[in-house]
N, C-alpha and C positions, 0 to 999 in steps of 0.2 A: 379729258380726262381732271385738268387739275382743279378748274371750274365745276367738276360734282365733286369734288372731294372736299371742295370748298366748302358748297352748301351742305353736305353731309356732316362735317366739323362744326357751321356758323348753329343749319337745325338743331344740331345735339346737345349742344350749350344755350339757344332761347328753350326748347321741351327740356333738362333735366337739371340745368345749374343756376340758372336766373329765378332768384326769387320773387323781383319786383313785379310790378303791372305798370302799363298804360293802357289809360281808363276805355273803352272798344275795341280795347284789342286783345285778345286772349295769347301771350307766348306761346303755351306749348302748343295748342294749334300752330301758329306760325311756324314754328320749328320742324315741327312734325311736315306740316307742307314743302318745307325749304329741304329737308331729308328725301321726303319722296322725289323731290325733284332731282335732287343731286344722284340720286341712285339711278335713277330713270336716264339722266348725264352718264354716267360709268356706264353704264351696260349698253348705253348707243356708242358709245365711243370703241368699246369692249369688239362689239361686233359691226361694229359699220362697215360699210363694201368694200373700201378700198384703205389700202395701207401703203406708204413708201418703204422703202429701204436700201439707204445710199453703201453703195463699194467704191472704197478709192481703192487703187491698185498704183504701183510702180515701178516701171519699167525701163529698163536698160538697155539701150536700143545701140550700139558701136558707132563710133563715127558726129554723134548728134552731140553737143555741149553738155549735156548733162543727163538724168533721169529724168525722164517725162511721167507723169504723175495724171492719172485717169481716176475721175468719177464720173461714176451710174448712177444714176435713179429710177428702180426699179418697183415698177407702183404693180402690186398683187391684186389682184380680188379675190374677195374675203368669199368659203365655198360653204352652202348651207349642208 
Protein backbone atom coordinates (compact mmCIF):
# COMPACT_ATOMS: atom_id res chain seq x y z
CA UNK A 1 0.00 0.00 0.00
CA UNK A 2 2.92 2.34 0.69
CA UNK A 3 4.13 2.13 -2.90
CA UNK A 4 0.68 3.04 -4.19
CA UNK A 5 0.49 6.11 -1.97
CA UNK A 6 4.00 7.09 -3.07
CA UNK A 7 3.01 6.86 -6.74
CA UNK A 8 -0.11 8.92 -6.05
CA UNK A 9 1.92 11.67 -4.40
CA UNK A 10 4.64 11.77 -7.06
CA UNK A 11 2.01 11.72 -9.81
CA UNK A 12 0.10 14.60 -8.22
CA UNK A 13 3.30 16.64 -7.91
CA UNK A 14 4.14 16.04 -11.56
CA UNK A 15 0.60 16.72 -12.74
CA UNK A 16 -0.20 19.82 -10.70
CA UNK A 17 2.94 21.39 -9.19
CA UNK A 18 5.72 21.12 -11.77
CA UNK A 19 5.61 23.91 -14.34
CA UNK A 20 8.87 23.06 -16.10
CA UNK A 21 9.01 20.63 -19.00
CA UNK A 22 11.15 17.93 -20.53
CA UNK A 23 11.28 17.82 -24.34
CA UNK A 24 9.22 14.90 -25.63
CA UNK A 25 7.60 14.11 -22.25
CA UNK A 26 4.35 15.57 -21.02
CA UNK A 27 4.70 15.83 -17.24
CA UNK A 28 0.95 16.27 -16.57
CA UNK A 29 0.18 13.08 -18.54
CA UNK A 30 3.04 11.23 -16.81
CA UNK A 31 1.67 12.40 -13.45
CA UNK A 32 -1.81 11.22 -14.34
CA UNK A 33 -0.48 7.79 -15.35
CA UNK A 34 1.41 7.51 -12.05
CA UNK A 35 -1.70 8.53 -10.08
CA UNK A 36 -3.80 5.88 -11.85
CA UNK A 37 -1.13 3.22 -11.19
CA UNK A 38 -0.90 4.28 -7.54
CA UNK A 39 -4.66 4.14 -7.07
CA UNK A 40 -4.74 0.68 -8.65
CA UNK A 41 -2.04 -0.52 -6.22
CA UNK A 42 -3.90 0.91 -3.23
CA UNK A 43 -7.15 -0.77 -4.27
CA UNK A 44 -5.37 -4.05 -5.01
CA UNK A 45 -3.61 -4.12 -1.64
CA UNK A 46 -6.84 -3.21 0.15
CA UNK A 47 -8.80 -6.05 -1.42
CA UNK A 48 -6.06 -8.64 -1.81
CA UNK A 49 -6.99 -12.23 -1.10
CA UNK A 50 -5.04 -12.89 2.09
CA UNK A 51 -4.14 -10.91 5.18
CA UNK A 52 -1.97 -11.72 8.16
CA UNK A 53 -2.67 -10.95 11.78
CA UNK A 54 -0.09 -11.49 14.53
CA UNK A 55 -1.30 -12.52 17.96
CA UNK A 56 1.21 -12.44 20.81
CA UNK A 57 0.20 -13.72 24.22
CA UNK A 58 1.99 -14.39 27.48
CA UNK A 59 1.27 -17.47 29.53
CA UNK A 60 2.38 -17.91 33.11
CA UNK A 61 2.89 -21.58 33.90
CA UNK A 62 3.64 -22.80 37.42
CA UNK A 63 6.86 -24.76 37.75
CA UNK A 64 8.64 -23.27 34.74
CA UNK A 65 11.47 -20.76 34.78
CA UNK A 66 9.32 -17.89 33.67
CA UNK A 67 6.46 -16.82 31.45
CA UNK A 68 6.14 -18.23 27.96
CA UNK A 69 5.53 -15.90 25.04
CA UNK A 70 3.50 -17.45 22.26
CA UNK A 71 3.27 -15.79 18.87
CA UNK A 72 0.70 -16.91 16.32
CA UNK A 73 0.28 -15.80 12.74
CA UNK A 74 -3.29 -16.09 11.54
CA UNK A 75 -3.96 -15.86 7.81
CA UNK A 76 -7.42 -14.68 6.84
CA UNK A 77 -9.00 -15.01 3.42
CA UNK A 78 -10.88 -12.00 2.11
CA UNK A 79 -14.57 -12.70 1.61
CA UNK A 80 -16.18 -11.09 -1.43
